[in-house]
C-alpha positions in Angstrom: 0.1 -0.1 0.2 1.4 3.2 -1.4 2.3 6.0 1.3 3.8 8.5 -0.9 0.9 11.2 -0.2 0.1 9.9 3.4 -3.0 8.3 4.6 -5.8 8.9 2.1 -9.5 7.7 3.0 -11.7 5.6 0.6 -13.6 8.8 -0.5 -10.2 10.6 -1.5 -9.2 7.3 -3.4 -12.3 7.1 -5.1 -12.5 10.9 -6.1 -8.7 10.5 -7.8 -9.9 7.9 -9.7 -13.2 9.6 -11.1 -11.0 12.6 -11.7 -8.5 10.2 -13.5 -11.5 8.6 -15.6 -12.6 12.0 -16.6 -9.1 12.8 -17.6 -8.9 9.5 -20.0 -12.2 10.0 -21.4 -11.2 13.7 -22.6 -7.7 12.5 -23.8 -5.9 14.5 -21.2 -4.6 11.6 -19.1 -0.8 11.9 -18.8 1.5 8.9 -18.1 2.2 10.2 -14.3 -1.3 10.7 -13.7 -2.3 7.2 -14.9 0.3 5.7 -12.6 -0.9 7.3 -9.8 -4.2 6.5 -10.4 -3.1 2.8 -10.6 -1.6 3.1 -7.2 -4.8 4.4 -5.6 -7.1 1.7 -7.5 -4.5 -0.8 -6.0 -4.6 0.9 -2.8 -8.3 0.8 -2.7 -8.8 -2.8 -3.9 -6.7 -3.9 -0.7 -8.3 -2.2 1.7 -11.6 -3.3 0.0 -10.1 -7.0 0.3 -9.2 -6.5 4.4 -13.1 -5.1 4.9 -14.2 -8.3 3.3 -12.1 -10.7 5.3 -13.4 -8.8 8.2 -16.9 -9.2 6.9 -16.4 -13.1 6.7 -15.0 -13.7 10.0 -17.7 -11.7 11.5 -20.4 -13.6 9.7 -18.8 -16.7 10.8 -18.7 -15.8 14.1 -22.6 -15.0 14.3 -23.1 -18.1 12.5 -21.5 -20.1 15.4 -23.1 -18.5 18.0 -26.7 -18.7 16.6 -26.1 -22.3 16.0 -25.6 -23.1 19.8 -28.5 -22.8 21.6 -28.7 -21.6 25.1 -29.2 -24.2 27.8 -32.4 -23.3 29.6 -32.3 -23.5 33.2 -34.3 -26.4 35.2 -38.2 -25.2 35.9 -38.4 -25.4 39.7 -41.9 -25.8 41.2 -42.6 -23.3 44.1 -43.1 -24.8 47.3 -46.7 -24.2 47.8 -47.5 -25.8 44.8 -45.6 -28.9 45.7 -47.1 -29.1 49.0 -50.6 -28.6 47.8 -50.2 -31.4 45.4 -48.6 -33.7 48.2 -51.6 -32.9 50.5 -54.5 -33.4 47.9 -56.3 -37.1 47.8 -55.7 -39.3 44.9 -58.1 -39.0 42.2 -61.0 -42.0 42.4 -60.0 -44.6 40.0 -62.3 -44.5 36.7 -64.8 -47.8 36.7 -64.4 -50.2 33.9 -67.9 -50.6 33.0 -68.1 -46.7 32.4 -66.0 -46.9 29.5 -67.4 -50.2 28.2 -71.1 -48.7 28.5 -70.6 -46.2 25.6 -70.7 -48.2 22.4 -67.9 -47.4 19.8 -69.4 -46.3 16.6 -67.3 -46.0 13.4 -67.6 -43.0 10.8 -68.8 -45.0 7.9 -69.5 -42.2 5.8 -67.4 -41.8 2.7 -64.5 -39.7 2.6 -64.8 -35.9 1.1 -63.3 -35.6 -2.0 -60.7 -33.0 -2.5 -61.2 -29.6 -3.6 -59.6 -28.8 -7.2 -58.1 -25.8 -5.7 -56.5 -27.7 -2.9 -55.4 -30.4 -4.8 -53.6 -27.9 -7.3 -51.7 -26.0 -4.3 -50.8 -29.2 -3.2 -49.1 -30.4 -6.6 -47.6 -26.7 -7.0 -45.9 -27.0 -3.4 -44.4 -30.4 -4.3 -43.2 -29.4 -7.6 -41.6 -26.4 -6.1 -38.0 -26.0 -6.6 -35.5 -26.7 -3.9 -33.1 -24.3 -2.1 -30.1 -23.4 -4.7 -26.6 -24.5 -3.4 -23.8 -21.6 -3.3 -22.3 -23.1 -6.3 -25.2 -22.6 -8.1 -25.6 -19.0 -7.2 -21.4 -18.4 -8.0 -22.2 -20.0 -11.5 -25.0 -17.6 -12.4 -23.3 -14.8 -11.1 -20.2 -15.8 -13.5 -22.8 -16.3 -16.3 -24.3 -13.0 -15.7 -20.6 -11.3 -15.8 -19.8 -12.9 -18.8 -22.6 -11.3 -20.6 -22.2 -7.8 -19.3 -20.1 -5.4 -21.5 -16.4 -5.4 -20.7 -15.0 -2.3 -19.5 -11.5 -0.9 -20.1 -10.4 -1.6 -16.7 -11.7 -5.3 -16.8 -9.4 -5.6 -20.3 -6.6 -4.3 -18.5 -7.2 -6.7 -15.5 -7.0 -9.6 -18.0 -3.5 -8.6 -20.0 -0.7 -10.8 -19.7 1.6 -11.0 -16.3 5.2 -10.7 -16.9 6.3 -12.1 -13.0 3.5 -13.9 -11.2 4.8 -12.8 -7.8 5.2 -9.2 -8.4 1.4 -9.5 -9.6 -0.1 -10.5 -6.3 -0.8 -7.7 -3.9 0.2 -7.9 -0.2 -3.8 -8.5 1.0 -4.1 -11.3 -1.6 -0.9 -13.4 -0.9 -2.0 -13.6 2.8 -5.5 -14.6 1.3 -3.7 -17.0 -1.3 -1.1 -18.5 1.5 -4.3 -19.1 3.8 -6.5 -20.7 1.3 -4.4 -22.5 -1.6 -1.1 -23.5 0.2 -2.5 -24.4 4.0 -1.4 -21.3 6.0 2.5 -21.9 5.1 4.3 -19.0 3.9 7.3 -21.0 2.6 5.4 -23.3 0.4 3.4 -20.2 -0.7 6.9 -18.9 -2.0 8.2 -21.8 -3.7 5.0 -22.6 -5.1 4.5 -19.4 -6.7 8.1 -19.5 -8.0 7.4 -22.9 -9.6 4.3 -21.9 -11.5 5.9 -18.8 -12.4 8.7 -20.9 -14.2 6.4 -23.3 -15.8 7.1 -23.5 -19.7 3.2 -23.1 -20.2 -0.1 -22.5 -19.2 -1.1 -26.6 -19.0 2.0 -27.5 -17.0 0.9 -24.7 -14.7 -2.6 -26.0 -14.6 -1.1 -29.7 -13.8 1.3 -28.3 -10.9 -1.6 -26.4 -9.3 -4.2 -29.5 -9.5 -2.0 -32.4 -8.5 0.9 -30.8 -6.3 -1.0 -28.0 -4.5 -5.0 -28.2 -4.5 -5.0 -32.2 -4.2 -2.8 -31.9 -1.0 -5.1 -29.4 0.9 -6.7 -30.8 3.8 -9.9 -29.0 3.3 -11.2 -27.1 0.0 -10.0 -23.4 -0.6 -12.4 -20.9 -0.7 -13.9 -20.5 -4.7 -13.2 -17.1 -5.1 -9.7 -17.4 -3.7 -9.0 -20.1 -6.2 -10.9 -18.2 -8.9 -8.8 -15.1 -8.3 -5.3 -17.2 -8.1 -6.1 -19.4 -11.2 -6.9 -16.1 -13.1 -3.7 -14.8 -12.3 -1.8 -17.9 -13.3 -3.6 -18.1 -16.6 -2.7 -14.5 -17.1 0.7 -15.3 -16.7 0.7 -17.1 -20.0 -1.7 -15.4 -21.6 
C-alpha cells in the first residue's frame, strides 16, 4: 500500500479515480497521472479485500453463536404448589364398566373429495424447486458477468502478467497463503516461483491441481481459487 501521499481515505481514493477517468475520456490523462491512478486503485482494492475478510470473520462468528442454543435452566415448582399436590387426595379410579357402557361408533361416511383448488396447491408445493446451493449462485453470477459489457479496466485486468509474484498484492498474498497453501508462507513462495517458471499454462495447471490443491486438507475458498487461477492463466496469456 502506497504511503507517498500519506493516509488517504477511501472517499479520497475514489475521487482521484473519478478525476483520472474524466481525464482519460477527454484525452488529457498523462502517463504520470495514469501511474498515480493505478497506485490509488490498488490501494483501494487492498482496503476492500481487508474489509471483506473482516466481514467474513464476523459472519462466521455470528453463525457459530446462533448454532449453539442457550441451555435453559430447570423449571422449579414453588414450594406451595408442591405442598398442595402432596396434600391432595388421590383421584378416584375410573370404573371399567363406565368406559364400556358407551358403544364405539365407526365413521362409515365416505371421505369428502379434495377440492380442485386444494389439490392444485398441493401439487404446486410438491413441484416447488429446492433451495439453490452456493455453487449454483456462483455459476449464475459468473454467467451474468460474462454477458455484461467489458470495460477498459476489466480489459487491463486480463492482460498478460510478466511476473506472477509481483502481480499478487500483499493482501491477496495472505489470502492465497491461507486458502491455497494451507497457511504455509514458505510453500507459497516456492509454489509461486514454480508456477512462474512453468513452460506453458498446461504445465502450470497440472502443478496447481496435482501438487497444491490435491494436498489440501480442506477445500479452498472458491473466490480465492478463482482469483489465483486467473492470475496464473494471465501469466501465460
